[in-house]
C-alpha positions, -999 to +999 in steps of 0.1 A: +002-002+001+015+032-009+020+060+021+008+093+028+017+122+043-005+150+058+011+187+061-018+200+081-048+182+093-084+199+099-115+188+089-106+184+051-072+161+057-087+142+087-120+137+065-098+125+035-070+104+053-102+084+075-112+076+042-085+064+029-072+040+060-107+030+059-110+020+027-066+011+027-063+031+000-035+048+013-012+039+047-011+071+066+022+079+079+035+109+090+010+138+098+025+176+109+000+204+120+006+235+142+014+213+177+018+180+185-016+177+204-038+186+172-014+166+154-020+133+177-060+143+175-058+141+138-039+107+139-067+092+166-095+106+144-077+089+110-072+056+131-035+057+121-001+076+114+025+095+133+021+126+151+054+149+143+067+184+157+085+191+126+092+189+087+121+174+093+107+142+114+087+135+084+097+098+066+100+097+026+065+085+016+049+082-018+020+114-018+018+142+006-010+161+010-005+200+020-042+203+045-028+241+056-050+271+045-050+288+012-025+318+021+000+290+042+000+266+006+030+286-014+050+289+018+045+254+032+058+242-009+086+261-006+100+252+029+093+213+021+116+219-013+141+231+013+143+211+042+132+174+023+157+183-005+175+150+006+145+134+000+135+116-037+109+129-056+076+120-046+037+132-054+026+166-038-013+181-039-033+202-022-071+201-016-079+241-021-108+251-044-097+283-058-058+275-069-038+256-088-011+231-089+010+258-100+013+268-063+035+236-056+059+253-081+089+249-052+084+213-054+081+206-091+112+223-099+126+197-075+114+174-099+080+164-077+046+156-094+018+183-079-018+186-081-047+198-066-080+174-060-111+195-048-139+178-034-171+199-041-186+188-001-196+208+028-168+199+052-189+212+085-171+181+106-151+152+100-176+123+112-205+141+092-181+148+061-169+109+061-204+096+062-214+122+037-186+111+010-192+085-016-206+104-050-192+134-044-174+153-072-140+157-073-125+183-092-085+172-102-057+200-115-020+191-121+009+173-145-004+141-161+014+115-134-004+137-106-041+133-124-034+098-128-022+091-093-053+116-081-080+098-095-072+064-088-070+072-047-100+092-044-124+072-070-112+042-043-131+064-017-159+072-038-154+106-054-165+114-086-135+125-109-129+154-137-107+176-146-107+210-141-088+238-159-060+258-139-068+291-149-104+281-141-100+275-107-111+308-091-145+303-110-154+270-104-145+272-063-166+308-064-194+282-080-190+262-050-193+293-027-223+303-042-242+264-037-231+262-006-217+287+019-239+317+013-268+293+022-263+298+055-252+334+053-284+340+034-304+319+060-287+340+088-299+374+074-339+359+065-338+350+105-326+383+111-355+401+097-380+379+110-367+388+138-369+424+136-403+422+119-421+405+150-418+369+145-417+347+175-382+332+182-397+300+189-409+297+154-374+303+134-365+265+139-398+256+122-395+280+093-361+274+090-368+235+083-399+239+060-386+265+038-349+251+034-366+214+028-391+226+001-362+248-014-343+220-019-367+196-030-381+220-056-346+224-067-336+188-072-373+180-087-374+214-114-341+225-113-332+261-106-355+277-135-386+261-125-380+259-085-381+296-087-407+317-066-412+353-053-414+392-067-380+391-094-394+360-108-430+372-112-418+403-125-436+426-100-408+452-105-424+477-077-426+453-052-392+442-057-378+481-049-400+488-025-384+456-008-348+468-018-354+504-004-369+489+034-340+461+035-315+488+024-332+508+052-325+483+078-292+470+066-271+487+031-251+460+028-282+436+029-301+458+004-276+454-017-277+421-017-311+418-019-310+438-054-287+425-066-298+389-058-334+403-071-318+412-106-300+372-111-337+359-100-348+379-128-326+365-153-330+333-142-369+340-147-364+351-182-340+324-190-360+297-182-393+313-200-368+312-232-365+276-229-379+250-249-408+225-230 
């Protein structure tokens, strides 16, 4: 079984590590995080691996997952290229949705194969993500050897892999942000507006559950255009303007969001009507 080292091991790293260990796809070897305690916690969750205190203590491995925040990936690659200069080149990849494999250039210049693998899943908690992972779409990008290896190890744990163009990764990741990250923001905004307009607080969980469930069911059954409702979708421009002003008076930033989303809703409704049945 090929080996895997992890640099950083938060929610994504822990989820993938545990899945690879469970499926006996990769053998978790060394884990380096911000502290020995967090590295040990990651090892305990994954059920395998050895927590280390420094990069110099890490042994050669077939795969290296750099699972640190985006802003730290380039520096991590630079430090790895310097510290591991005497180690045989291997395969390094990161899990960022917005960055391509080019950020791993310091390693590529030393003969490493490099790539990126982004799973379109909300990693709210590693335990939940492990249970939800099967069938998750996974965008791969990198050199040919990296793509081949990554497709193999991600497919083995149930991912549905596809190629992403390096220069389109920012847009690709923005789509995931629209599809997942903004939903909690919009829900929180809606609940704040309900509270301020007099809806009893004890009713909010019921509203949250019913409206979100109905919206998701409708999108799954009818597609985005078919599920669209509301004043912008039905062309009630006067109401959109009144509500936009009222929301702006309540919170200017929320008002800007309301107007922008209403315009996108109007566009989606128009495009939906233009599509043939």
